[in-house]
NULOZA-107449 format. One record per residue (C-alpha): x, y, z; residue in one letter. Coordinates in steps of 0.001 Angstrom, whole numbers, padded with zeros to 6 digits, always signed. Example, Ala and Ser with C-alpha at 12.3 -4.5 7.8 and 13.67 -1.06 7.14 Angstrom:
2
+012300-004500+007800A+013670-001060+007140S
This chain:
560
+161732+121127+091987M+158963+122979+094658K+158746+121667+098266L+155504+120208+099581L+155771+122959+102157F+155834+125671+099573S+152635+124264+097350R+150850+123836+100533V+151360+127847+101305F+150877+129214+097654D+148182+127048+097354G+146595+128979+100756V+147400+131977+099659D+145456+131471+096526E+142597+130630+098595M+142924+133321+100203Y+143032+135789+097422A+139936+134702+095473V+138198+134837+098728A+139572+138481+099782E+138172+139386+096227K+135035+137398+096530T+134063+139336+099417L+134888+142667+098539N+132618+142954+095463E+130138+140830+097313T+129708+143789+099985V+130327+146304+097533K+127455+144789+095997E+124805+143988+098380L+126101+145915+101438G+127635+144872+105075E+123469+144570+106435A+122858+141675+104028A+122274+138069+105721P+124386+135433+104802V+123576+132216+105583A+123281+128662+104182M+119585+127312+103597P+118143+124678+105925N+120742+124538+108794T+121177+125803+112399A+124669+125671+112281Y+125351+129531+110063F+128499+129238+108045L+129298+125971+109656A+133300+125790+109353N+133321+129208+110823H+131211+128240+113497Y+133447+125018+114179A+136735+126878+114164Y+136113+130533+115149L+132780+130022+117660G+131422+132581+115837K+127658+132579+114394K+128083+135230+111685I+124374+136108+110015T+125488+138772+108029T+128361+139835+105306L+129851+142611+107506G+130387+140201+110447E+131764+137607+107861L+133653+140858+106741K+135063+141814+110270A+135859+137753+110885A+137931+137887+107643F+141008+138704+109299P+141225+135603+111862E+140958+133780+108623V+144536+135032+107730K+145808+134560+111198A+144379+130511+110522W+146632+130438+107651T+150842+130773+109294P+153421+129741+106871H+156168+128633+109655G+157933+125059+108561Q+156509+123459+111104R+154013+120227+110419L+151270+122090+112446A+151485+125101+110543D+150829+122893+107578V+147863+121539+109089F+146536+124716+110693K+146953+126549+106870S+144330+123560+105757G+141742+124702+107949F+142404+128371+107140G+142170+127103+103462T+138191+125699+104394V+137429+128482+105870M+138511+131177+103142A+136894+128346+100490A+133815+128947+103006E+133772+132573+102502V+133590+132257+099081I+130649+129561+098614E+129090+131936+101626A+128726+134344+099101C+127427+133030+096228K+124194+131809+098728Y+124466+135827+099982A+123378+136508+095806K+121157+133337+095780S+119951+131149+097968P+119914+128197+095319D+123136+129523+093427P+124121+125897+091602Y+120127+125829+089932T+120019+127142+086031D+117391+128961+084766A+115555+125936+083867S+115624+125432+087558G+117840+122487+086913E+120359+121594+090186R+123484+121193+087943Q+125721+120842+091175Y+124355+119951+094768W+126331+122695+096830G+125207+123124+100600H+123966+119977+102280M+121172+120728+104638S+120730+119941+108322D+118451+117159+107485A+120484+115710+104808E+123445+114719+107670V+121093+113873+110091R+120294+111207+107426E+123882+109891+107325L+123740+109055+111235G+121863+105733+111536V+123961+104593+108029P+126819+105437+109409L+126241+104015+113134V+125049+100299+111353T+128038+100491+108866G+125761+100838+105906D+127901+104041+105060I+131369+102608+105675P+133228+106184+104679G+133499+108820+102680F+135642+109825+099340V+135995+113269+097864V+136941+112863+094602V+138853+115541+093028I+139805+116570+088881G+139533+114786+086123S+139835+110742+085667A+142208+109621+082329P+138838+108673+080986S+135211+108585+081274G+135010+105160+081279E+137751+105214+084244E+135624+107756+086055A+132364+105525+085920A+134082+102640+087020E+136008+104518+090087L+132498+105399+091098I+130542+102553+090729K+133736+100799+092601G+132901+102653+095530Y+128859+102738+095233Q+129601+098924+094925S+131356+098993+098267R+129090+101434+100168A+131219+104179+100292I+129582+107677+100254F+131038+109304+097412V+131612+113340+096810F+132475+114909+093646L+134631+118080+093069I+135769+119326+089063G+136053+117536+085741G+134493+113833+087152I+131014+115320+087626I+130766+116116+084198E+132811+112932+082977Q+130191+111091+085217A+127186+113143+083384K+128594+112213+080153R+128498+108259+081335M+124933+108647+082433K+125516+107773+086071L+122586+108209+088507N+123943+111276+090864M+122278+112905+093924G+122151+112418+097763F+119820+109554+097804P+122280+107570+096139V+125140+109069+098059R+126814+110459+094677V+126648+113807+094958V+128310+116023+092528P+129277+119187+095067V+130511+121730+092619G+133110+122878+089591Q+135184+124577+091549D+137967+123782+094399I+136251+126012+096755W+133107+123771+096910A+134851+121384+099224V+133735+124272+101884A+130146+122100+101896H+131496+118472+102499I+133770+119869+105552I+130517+121680+106465S+128940+118332+106937V+131895+117101+108676V+132066+119645+111128N+128121+119704+111817R+128165+115755+112104A+130557+116039+115134A+128598+118922+116659M+125301+117017+115860I+126245+113396+117110F+129480+113911+119018G+128488+116854+120893A+131870+118638+119877V+131410+122310+121070Q+131870+125349+118070P+135575+126727+119093G+137163+123475+120501D+140174+122792+117627Q+140955+120153+119186E+137886+118227+119734A+136843+118762+116826F+140160+117188+114784D+139828+114285+116935D+136369+113427+116306Y+137052+113345+112277T+140447+111421+112832F+138794+108468+115022H+135061+108633+114180R+134871+110080+110236I+136355+107766+107900R+136837+109595+104749A+139675+110321+102439F+140243+112029+099266V+141310+111024+095665N+143366+113449+093330A+143186+113091+089949F+147123+114702+088324A+147393+117658+088054P+146998+118497+091242V+147629+122608+091681P+148591+124239+094173D+145136+125219+095871I+144276+122093+095917V+147368+121162+097780V+146389+123138+100123G+142680+122116+100773A+144503+118858+100903G+146847+119803+104057G+143024+120560+105938G+142076+116856+104937A+145211+115640+106463I+144785+117334+109422A+141834+116039+109660M+142763+112633+109525G+142127+112328+105977F+144293+110533+103973P+145095+111827+099929V+145870+109357+097251V+146822+110880+093681T+148519+109769+091147N+150426+113304+090196D+154403+112885+090740T+155273+116449+089429K+156753+118296+092738D+154544+115739+095147M+155900+114168+098058W+154472+111180+099551A+153939+110972+103309V+153288+107801+104553P+149262+107185+105517K+148871+110675+104764S+149721+111789+101387L+149589+108520+099018I+151337+108484+095169I+149393+105879+093321Q+150588+105891+089586E+147882+103316+088576N+144681+104807+088988T+142680+101324+088880K+144128+100971+092290D+142987+104043+094012F+139896+102244+095746I+142308+099025+097781E+145085+101983+098209T+142024+104640+099874S+140238+101952+101515L+143633+100582+103222E+145044+103799+103808A+141823+104351+106093R+142117+100996+107633D+138197+100431+106096I+137638+097241+105693K+134794+095976+103517I+132301+092934+104484K+131206+090789+100713V+128357+089151+100538T+128450+086823+097599K+125224+087141+095678I+124626+085904+092736D+122803+088532+090777I+123597+090167+087350P+123604+093476+088939V+125565+095312+091336A+124433+095355+095345F+125262+097777+098116S+123780+100297+100501T+124393+103279+098193A+121400+102247+095744F+119173+102597+098931E+118078+105702+097875G+117422+105357+094212E+113986+106248+092824I+112612+104271+089852I+110523+106723+087579R+107661+105015+085664R+109673+105976+082177A+112536+103871+083253D+110370+100942+084734M+110962+097181+083464Q+107679+096233+085455V+105829+097343+088854D+104858+094251+091171I+102119+096609+093000D+100343+095373+096331G+097746+097978+096324S+096446+096519+093186R+097215+093224+093345M+097918+090045+095383D+101539+090767+096533C+103082+090346+100107F+106136+089097+102305E+105976+086497+104693W+108333+084543+106720V+107871+081160+108064R+109638+078950+110806T+109260+075000+109712L+110805+072036+111146D+114528+071858+109575A+113689+068313+108130S+110988+070649+105798E+113916+072983+104483I+116250+072523+101445E+119145+074953+102123D+119333+077629+099417H+116389+075982+097223S+115106+079407+095183I+112131+077791+093712E+109380+079986+091623L+106143+078957+091122I+104287+080682+087765G+105704+082785+085288P+108426+085055+085438D+108361+088915+084687I+110011+088354+081393D+106338+087047+080426S+104526+090427+080779V+105184+093937+078622A+107443+096544+079697V+105883+098842+082331G+103082+096262+083200S+102017+095328+086741R+102986+092030+087909F+101792+090063+090993A+104574+088208+093132L+104739+087324+096566A+107612+085322+098140Y+108082+083244+101281V+111218+082393+103193V+111385+080089+104980E+113742+079151+107884V+114789+077224+110343S+117467+077045+113351G+117570+075886+117099K+117850+079510+118117N+115468+080644+115994M+112180+082095+117587Q+108443+083093+116122S+108874+086561+117105D+112050+087390+114803F+109921+086773+111766E+108338+090020+111587S+111636+091699+112630V+113387+089876+109004F+110629+090578+107315E+111055+094546+107817R+114701+094037+107196R+113287+093053+103463F+112705+096198+102453H+116566+097032+103221N+118086+094095+101336F+116061+094557+098422L+116383+098329+098230N+120608+097529+098055C+120248+095939+094179V+121130+098199+091735E+117945+099029+089490G+115145+097737+092165V+112752+099916+094312M+111345+098836+097461H+108138+100227+099065T+105609+099067+102069G+105655+095715+104372Q+103657+093138+104786R+100731+092576+101470D+100828+096238+100459L+104843+096106+099048I+105583+097788+095905R+108672+096595+093728I+109462+098549+090794R+112580+096616+088220V+114090+099205+085955S+114621+098522+082582K+118291+098070+082880A+118661+096065+085594T+116494+093655+083345F+118038+093783+080668D+121453+092767+082800A+119100+089626+082916G+117484+090133+087004F+114504+087722+087022R+112229+086925+089534A+114691+084126+091273K+117335+086986+091945H+114903+088322+094681F+115188+084835+096590G+119209+085127+095909E+119192+088126+097899V+116774+087473+100494L+118498+084422+101121Y+121410+085858+100936A+121545+088416+103440K+119424+085922+105893V+121835+083883+105809K+124898+086026+106456S+122880+088752+108304D+120343+086143+110573C+123461+083498+110993D+123061+083536+114427A+119598+082037+114641V+119344+080772+111124V+120701+077115+110132D+118616+076796+107045K+116767+078829+104384C+114669+078635+101363Q+113003+080861+099517V+109616+080162+097362K+107955+083221+094857I+104652+082364+093896Y+103401+084596+090319T+100107+082354+089703K+096984+084390+090460P+095052+081656+092527E+098480+080519+094717D+098462+084339+095509L+094865+084781+096373K+095135+081702+099025R+098503+082287+100005L+097413+086419+100870R+094513+085195+102926A+096627+082689+105013E+099319+085331+105310V+096938+087650+107192N+095883+085791+109199K+099638+085229+110480V+099545+089113+110600Y+096230+089355+112703E+098345+086662+115528K+100935+089460+115732R+099292+092255+115629D+097464+091001+118769A+100601+089773+120468R+102273+093266+119578L+099127+094861+121201S+099301+093192+124313N+103231+093365+124486L+103774+096339+127352T+106598+097455+129643D+104751+095787+132244E+104459+092655+131062N+107518+091389+129648V+110878+090584+132110E+113302+092736+130564V+114273+095171+128772F+116937+096256+126195Y+120038+098490+126227N+120808+099814+122535C+124537+101526+122185I+124592+100772+118584L+125088+104261+118064C+128491+104903+120033Q+130556+104865+117038S+129374+107779+115727F+127772+109144+119509S+130082+108074+122206P+127914+109589+124868A+124471+107661+123448H+122585+105176+124787V+118867+104501+125148C+116819+102194+126989I+114114+100225+124801V+111091+098804+125956T+107712+097676+123909P+106366+101112+124342E+109335+102730+123660R+111406+102776+120826L+115200+103667+120714G+115410+107709+119842L+116454+106840+116147C+113131+105542+116300G+114454+102617+114226A+115273+100131+117071V+112569+098188+118740S+112165+096001+121310W+111346+093449+119150L+114521+094468+117331D+116811+094638+120144A+115399+091008+121753K+116236+090241+118047A+119871+092101+117787T+120760+090354+121375N+120236+086501+119832E+122154+087460+116629L+125053+088812+118516D+125030+087780+122653P+127791+090430+122967N+126465+093155+120621G+125284+096752+121078P+121955+095662+122464C+122299+093491+126005Q+119633+092558+128452I+118843+094645+131445V+116665+093810+133991T+114016+095456+135817K+113677+093898+139349E+114843+096855+141976R+111916+099301+141592V+112260+102517+142902V+109028+103967+141334D+106481+101467+139927E+104103+104372+138653N+106785+106857+137276L+108679+103227+135685G+112040+103618+137313I+114654+100809+138423W+117953+100690+139893E+119005+098209+137710D+117949+100358+134425V+119902+103524+136275N+122855+102253+136800E+123306+100527+132831V+122649+103974+131889V+125296+105439+134018N+127525+102520+133110Q+126888+102955+129143A+127119+106522+128462S
């Protein structure tokens, strides 16, 4: 029987040998002066930059740094040696991938221009993860390596993680299984086919390390700070299907060192390590075992719809060829409206369809539809109506096979053929909106009902009515300035991911993320008085012209 330490070190040696051979061949072909870089990043070769603090820009510089990578692969008998070797394995993997990008800016694109694998992820894509990670819309990441026992089980695992909003990275045979099962993949739907070979894992660790530098202000070369950030801020884990070769075990040492547990069904020469290396022979239990190991708790909102509901579907694009119906507010009377009524006027959880359903028109047709969400609550304020309406975009985009864009009376919603065939109809828009308003806004909403209109005469009449409401809101907002409100709000929503960040949100200044307005902050404070947005007084003026208050400065100093 082979010991676990031996498997790790054999895997490290194997990765290093492939990297050395690849680097020497690439230098011989292109020369040491040839540039080497990953596209669309300011962080050079991010793993080398993070661990060695080196800005590598040419093959010659990469070759000169290679002995340092070797120094990161000690073969001692301490656990620290295993962990350090894991980081060395990651850098060796990055050498292999960097050589591919030195030869071609798009090494994973075939002759037809189709992107077979995702490979490197840009800085823009990393930054795109920031707000969802902060808000918990992405509760964690999983790296799935190898082939599942069957294509059906591969699809079940991926969709299971998607339904829990876990961001999925795929490496190896499971990618082909997902393709055969016709799963929708790509960064927008949070299922990324990174690469076929295990060294593609370098791109995933690159995302993690750049997140630490971008959001956590971790400095290149500060190994302890990177370890601390990934362990406490990045909730990630690995699923490795049997058989797990030594080279994957070597890379797994790096994952565990970063705080990412590995779950596998391989029992041959495999040694369980509590909370780090977990043997789960029943692959159907991978999801629950993994979430428990990384202490990820999924908040489930029960919604009565025939398809999945998850933030993983927010980036889904519904092409015309895949579309069942197009609800188009730019060409027809379509709108969304939140109204505050007296409790006596509302029957809680009433979903009423007034007019024909979406199955009354031919495939691919345009369809006119509007939904009016009527709410009541002792803490409900009219200012919150527009805040709720803006959130409808996120709510409906979480439905598998539904794409929502726009707001007010310029909404556009597409429903895919697959979702329609699963039984999705107009009333299910109401089920989603009811469930999310009642679960996310329960601090101010006591009762909620939804009316869905599809008759042309109703839509024309109600659109004229709602436009007057929009105009009144706009007039109110145009008069809302920093001077005529009594309080500001702070926002520390991103501190779970960027621990030193705090924003002061005012009517004229959004949070730096661009996603939190003064009204949003006000609503957040009402919904959760002990939450991330707290009232900031503006009583002790330092300079009225420049807008400086002692109260505000104190909050920034205390919260950052």
